[in-house]
C-alpha positions in Angstrom: -13.8 -66.2 -50.1 -10.4 -64.9 -49.0 -8.0 -63.8 -51.7 -5.1 -62.5 -49.7 -3.5 -64.1 -46.7 -1.8 -62.0 -44.0 1.6 -62.4 -45.7 0.4 -61.3 -49.1 -0.1 -57.6 -48.0 3.6 -56.8 -47.6 4.5 -58.4 -50.9 1.7 -56.4 -52.6 2.8 -53.1 -51.0 6.4 -53.8 -52.1 5.2 -54.3 -55.7 3.4 -51.0 -55.5 6.5 -49.2 -54.3 8.6 -50.7 -57.1 6.1 -49.6 -59.7 6.7 -46.0 -58.5 10.3 -46.4 -59.9 9.1 -47.0 -63.5 9.9 -44.0 -65.7 6.7 -42.4 -66.9 8.2 -40.7 -70.0 6.9 -41.2 -73.6 5.6 -44.7 -73.2 9.1 -46.1 -72.6 9.3 -47.9 -69.3 12.1 -49.8 -67.6 11.3 -53.5 -67.6 13.6 -54.1 -64.7 13.3 -53.5 -61.0 15.6 -50.9 -59.4 17.8 -53.6 -58.0 18.2 -55.6 -61.3 19.0 -52.4 -63.2 21.6 -51.5 -60.5 23.2 -54.9 -60.8 23.6 -54.5 -64.5 25.6 -51.4 -63.9 28.3 -53.1 -61.7 30.9 -52.7 -64.5 30.4 -49.0 -64.2 31.1 -48.7 -60.4 34.7 -47.3 -60.9 33.4 -44.6 -63.3 30.6 -43.4 -61.0 32.5 -43.4 -57.7 32.6 -39.9 -56.1 35.5 -37.8 -57.5 36.5 -40.6 -59.8 38.8 -39.6 -62.7 38.3 -43.1 -64.3 36.4 -43.0 -67.6 33.8 -45.7 -68.3 35.2 -48.9 -69.7 33.9 -50.5 -72.9 32.1 -53.1 -70.7 30.5 -50.3 -68.7 29.4 -48.6 -71.9 27.9 -51.8 -73.3 26.0 -52.2 -70.0 24.7 -48.6 -70.2 23.5 -49.2 -73.8 21.9 -52.5 -72.9 20.2 -51.0 -69.9 18.7 -48.1 -71.7 17.6 -44.6 -70.8 14.4 -45.4 -68.8 16.3 -47.8 -66.5 19.2 -45.4 -66.0 16.6 -42.8 -65.0 15.1 -45.3 -62.5 18.5 -45.7 -60.9 19.4 -42.0 -60.7 15.9 -41.2 -59.3 15.9 -44.2 -56.9 17.1 -44.4 -53.3 20.6 -43.2 -52.5 23.3 -45.6 -53.4 26.5 -45.7 -51.3 29.6 -45.1 -53.4 27.7 -43.8 -56.4 27.7 -40.1 -57.5 24.4 -39.6 -59.3 25.9 -36.8 -61.4 28.6 -39.1 -62.6 26.0 -41.7 -63.5 24.0 -39.1 -65.5 27.2 -38.4 -67.5 27.6 -42.0 -68.6 25.4 -41.9 -71.7 27.3 -39.0 -73.1 30.7 -40.5 -72.2 29.6 -43.8 -73.8 28.0 -42.1 -76.9 24.7 -43.7 -76.0 22.5 -40.9 -77.3 20.0 -41.0 -74.5 17.5 -38.3 -73.7 18.3 -36.6 -70.3 16.5 -38.0 -67.3 13.9 -36.0 -65.5 15.4 -35.7 -62.0 12.9 -36.1 -59.1 13.7 -34.1 -56.0 
């Protein structure tokens, strides 16, 4: 009996790669994929642009709080994102008074 067709292997491997982006800290995991978490942070793009003096908006702060620390860590530890300064992204919880634990940064 054949369980996987030839097209199922790439989908399976993609799923395995995405599970690598789940935060492994203290039992809290991001329930979103990297891409859906990133989309939720669209209101923050002006505040995380390189060299941006723009503070996060209320909409951005609400998005950060709704996203949560595990998903923010998934984003900052994920692949490079054009137009996003990771250090600025890491400062969002403090600027938004979100009270998140710091992310463990993978190198």
